[in-house]
Steps between C-alpha positions, in 0.01 A plus 500: 500500500119546469316387187425728202147573628602566860312802633192448283174398665256271316140450612404155378130423459555181303402138538525169316821474291555782250500792742697331781767390251540863390511645850734229630745597228475865609558390858799286402649813345475688829158666498296517821199297386189525717252228410149616581261210556130501564376308807554133417812576298628412156333170404838365392576461871290183477660337193752225553662315790528694825609470861260766628172653378528782245866423420484256208797429277381689192449817703837463673673473162372827348467736796843541654647846569156637590319622810134409550226741607135401535246772416132470424489733202121487491481700824561872522780463756668225298477704180635808677796300633568372149501855364738604777732216399479601134593856594837365621559276198700517182311215334156342522450159337177305457369222279131538569228549241460868423135506609600358840767765545247768409260368764779520758570860392859406426504587129787709367310827506406455867850397606671775300299764686676386816840427344558661161851358459407137558569228244164322482553159342234246414480174308161365395383236257426726206566846361324773699385665176342188349159336537636230736652740755305348789498134405655275767819326392740247643801334344310215330262744329788708366694191387197413289419842360861603431574194284712304748259206521463488120876503451522193720233333286738509204719254691264318737209465256262692726513831686703467819600740775866550582538328840569821689337840552712637216282800416474611861874472553605667175257789530604538864857548381378748238306692763804528725705623205236758415508628858877541479469695174233729646715563807796587278278750316376647825853540634587707192179697463325486837186381325298203623279302269266206453647179357273225368618159378227281344562125519345402166665759280833454678496125442392535136795733442724247677371212286529694176873571536572202275151407383388816318726375217349610162268727694787736583517570126123566497441167324342279767315303233836346401533338840552574868730310732869418502523155332782370721270519802239274342701198392415196716873427520567821698525338840765351725668235286471141626840333542553129559447556874351846555462842339719786382405855400703676234471791261731613223433836335803624303644326194814422698303337782308288252821383334641398838174330594495300175854386576408403858205303365730314263313654209755735344331423168216731602731801480479485121125427492341806338187455711702586811763741365356831626267632766230552240520150351522339842181680603325379183607141568488501877287185532746295297800646684362439848388150399860414408627631833234298681607184320870551573456594866341164579827323414705608806458549872431833662850509650659436159300779342581747774870434448482521119285815497722668757806422290322640193401816694133460406250642753345205684368383833315232688132476598471586869208407722385727781675264741819526292491878535476514877785248532720644222868524601542805274207684657622398843841643420348832392270499806195553280272305731527669837429311822348746744319498833160670510422643846168311520502249213838345571748375238432604143665489160469807280661617178771761490459847349605444139555857377855608581598863563869564563448803728143468632418129524156369582460292812281268703427713807179352637291191432129501418297672774226358716158649429498851648837448667606862455165680521562670834858596415409657167199687634724634775741620229207702362467667838185318612454487876445167680124555530462552125721199425283291734183609317649401164642169616258394771 
């Protein structure tokens, strides 16, 4: 069965990480994603190990289920071809600065003249109605300005970035979700619309889920931030020979954890009797767990915590993940053969649909691999295709 977005065409004018993550997800769900690249291509084609030019690992990992077209959008013929493509599309996605899109004459107003029903989706660094609408932004900038780096300072002693492009990836997921919502609206009403997802505001909202705290009651002066997240003891617990992660939340889980720790006496300790008192005394509580966890091996703790039915796990390295027997059994890491790049490992589609599953239909395209085919689909004759690609 085809995926839930089968039959929808997406014109993808994205680069770097955020936009390609969003459009790859749409492609995984069945959409026909046409990645439009300027001459020279998405710069991510150069980032990471590679077997051939323009096909680096980072690009390969976030651009599957797409076809690549090269168009010079600064020329009249290239711009006209882009507008012809957009006329056939259900969705247009970009993550360029708004001023750059305006210069290319690919703003929403211009595109909607050609295709009124299109879902025009963009993600930029900042709100389009604010004073920073045209500031450049990458993941590190947003980690700093959204509070991520400061939150890490509460543990590390100085501001630190999360060691991944977390803002790009999360906002990319949000952008894909927003496209799906706009398509659902269009299917019911026939109305296209512009969708804008700002990185900064989206990540602040994400960070404030737990950290608005007293602020949600309009009393921010009483304190912001969920205390449990700031205790230095909130970390994988050292055992006598490794580490274990665990988290109890309900009263029943805490009682079972105290018993597994050999500290049933803590069940009657008023400091730890309820969710509220545990939150107030979280440093002391986590310090006790830290002390007790050092007394046994990782294997002993895994057995005891499993028997107690307390949520727990190990600390996996990246190497552990790619060699995990459980992930191998579920075929999460897929071994595939790229037509030009040879053997590859990629991750499976994680969203499961019982009737319209997503799929891995094509691997990341070579630069301009499908230009002639797609222009021919638009009805361009060979001479015109030659002018655009020559």
